[in-house]
N, C-alpha and C positions, 0 to 999 in steps of 0.2 A: 836599276840602282845606281843612283849621282856616287860617279866616282869621288873618291877621296880627296882630301886636300892634296895637292899637289902632283893630282894626275890632269890635263887639258878633259875640260869639261866636255871638247868638243870631238874628243875619242882620236883625235890626231897622232900621236905618240910621236911629236916628232923631239922628243928630246933636249928640246930649247928650254933657257930660264925662262922664267914667270913674269911678268906686267902686273903691277899694279892696275887693272881695266874698270876704265874709267865707264860704266853702262849707256852714258850717252857721250859721244866722243868730242873732244872740244869743236872741230871743223862744223860737227852739226848746233852746237851750243852757238858758236859764233854765227852761223848763219841765221841764228832766230832771235839775235840780240840779247840771250842770256849769259851772266856770267858763269866762268868755269872756276873750277869742277860746278856741275848743277847739282842740286840735291834736292830730296826730297819730301816732300810733306805727304803723311800717313792718316790717314784718321777714315771717320766716318762721313757720308755726303748727307744732308739733312736738308729740306726744301724749310724754305725762310719765307721770303717773299717768294716766291718763283724766280727771282731776278740775280740769284747771287747762290753761293755754294757755304754753307756754311760747313766748319770742321768742328768733332766732337772734342771733347773733353782733355783724350787720350791723343791727340793727334801731338806726333813730335817730328818738329821741324829742325834744319841745318844737320841733316843727317848729309853725308855727301855718300853719292850712288857706287862705291868702288867696289871690288870684288877682289879680294886677296888668295895668291896661288891657286886659282883656279883656270886661267886663261895664258896657253903660251904665248911667248914672244913672238912665234911663228905664225900664230891664226890672228893674235892681234894687228901685227903691221902688216899682214899679206890677203888672207881674204876679206876679214870683218872693215879693215882700212878703205878695200876696196869696194864693196859692198856700201859705205857711207860713202864714198864720192858717187858713187852710178844712179844712188838716191837723189844724192843732193843735185846733181847733172841737168833734173828737169822738177826736182820740186824747191829748189833754191825760189824764184819766185812767190809760191805761199808761204815756206815758213819766213822770210826775209819781211815784206810787206801785205800778205796776204791775196795777191793777186791771183785772179784764177788761172787755173793751166789744166790740160788735154790732156791723160795720162792713157796710153795705147796699151793693147793687151801685156806687150813685153814689160813694161815700166810698172802695171800692175805687181806683175810678177816682181819684181824688184823690189818694188816698195814693200809689199806683204813680205818677200823675205828679210826683208829689212825690219820692220814691224814686230815680227816674229822672232828675228835674234832678240828685239830690244824687250820681249815680253819675256822671254825663257829666261832672260838675265837677270833680268827684273823680280821672276819668280827664283830663281835661283839666290839671289838675294835675299829676298826674304826667306828663303829655307835657312842659309847659314845662320842668319840673322834674325829674329821673328821678332816683331816690333808689339807691345804694348800688349793687351787682353787675347789671347790666345782663340776665346770663347765667341768675339765679337765677331759680326758677319763681313768685315771687311777689314780685319785683323789678324794676324799672329803668322802660324808658319804657313811658308808658301810651299808648295808641290810643285816641281817641275820634271816632265816627266825624261827621264835619260836617253830612251831612243829619239824622243826627238831633237835634240841636241847632236848626235850625229847623223841625224838625217839631213837634217838643215845645212850639216857640213861636207856630206858628201859628196861627190863628184857629180851629181844629176843635178845639183842648188836650187834642190828646187823646195818646194813649202812641205813638213811633214805632212802625211794623210791625216785626215780628221782633225787638221786645222782650219778653221774660220779667222779672214782677218776684214774689220771693217774701218771707216774712217768719216770722222765729224770736224763740226768747229763748232765751238760753243758760241753760245749769242754772246753780242757784245758788250750787253749791259752788266757779263756775269763779272766781278773784280779777278784778274786773274796774278798771279803773283809773275815778277822779270825773272824771278830766280829759281824756280823752286819745280818739279814735277809732282803733281798729285798722280796716287799709284794705289787701285781697289783692289784685291784680289781673293779669287777664293777658290778652295781645291775640287774636282767636281769626282764625285763619290761614287762606285760599280759594288761591286761584291769579290773580297773583301773589305775595302780600303779605296784612297783617292787612284783614282786611274786616269787622271788629267786636270787640266787648271783652265781658268779665264781669267785673263787681266785686262784692268780696263788702267790707260795709263794718257794722262797731258802733257804735250811742250806747251804752256802760253793757252791758246784757246786751239790747235791741235789736236786731237782725240784722237783716240786707236783704240780699239778694242779686238784680244786677241783670244783666240778658244782653240785648245788641242787635247786630245786623247792621245794615252799612251797606242804604239803605233798596231799593236797586237790585242788593241781591244774589242771586238766583236761589238758593229754598229749593225742597225739594218736600216741603211739608204740612211738618208739624212731624219728619220723620226726622229733621233733621241736629241734634235739640236731647234724642233719646232719652235718651241718658245721663246725659245732664244731668236729665231728669227722673226718671228712675229714682232716680238719688243723691238728688236734693231730696224726693221721695214716698214713700221707703221707710223713713226716718228717721221721719215720723210729726210731724218737727219743724218742718218749715217749709210756710208757710201761700202757695198761690199768689194774687198778690192779681192777675195780670196775665199772659194772657188771663182776664179772670173769667169763670167757670161762669156766671154770675145769681143763683148764693144766696149770703146772707148769710154772711159769716167771722166767729169768734168768733176775738177772741186772748185772753190768749197758746192757741199751740198746743196738740194733746194730750201731747205730749212735749216735753222741752226736750233743745237741741243741747250734744251732748257737746264737750270736745277736738278729739277724732278725727272729729267731722261738721265741724269746720270744714276738717281735711285734705281728708277725701274732696270735699268742696264747690271748695277752692282747687284740688285735682288731676282733680277733671271737667270738661274743657275740651271745651266745643260744636265742634263741626265743621260749616266749611262748605258745603254742596252734596255 
């Protein structure tokens, strides 16, 4: 269970005061030329001309992506800030000007941890303040496995078990906002209820897809994720960061994501068990 407001969600028990946690940090926004604080755009992804994303009528813009009383000052100013800087050390050329970068396995771990941190915090944000219609496929109350937060924070500094992280780039023909993050989220259901999450978020044209299950949830190898992986790999527009195969990854991927690809990702719900 997610700890109540006033307890650090990372489980650090530092006793330090709480910051207002901006999910997308200022140094990341600055690197991408995005106004700070970064705001969220939330809604349905629809295929229109195939060259643009069209958001549904329920979209709510201008919502600042901030968590209150969820992250303590020590976590915010120590390991989370350090992770942002570690990621920017090799991703800055891609984020600033979309200059291709080669990412070795160690850097893939760093980027996967960073994306998982953002994905979990966005899922928590949507858990705390669900948006619009909870019955909509891409809207409603988020689910964030509590044990994934403590695993990411833990001394091993690994990505939580059962987590997959992918990255891609939107087609240049798709209009993107300079000031918003687009988010689509869906709980993963098992028995008797949610056992995980998957979350798509974009920073301008850079797109991350993060999916994870509760650590205690039993899976049979990767069979539970076959459909998700098939959709991700078929487009050649997403690169798997985690689990890593140990090879160097080149970004951007060999193909761009179209609006229809985003729709397919949102529809591709992985199933547990």
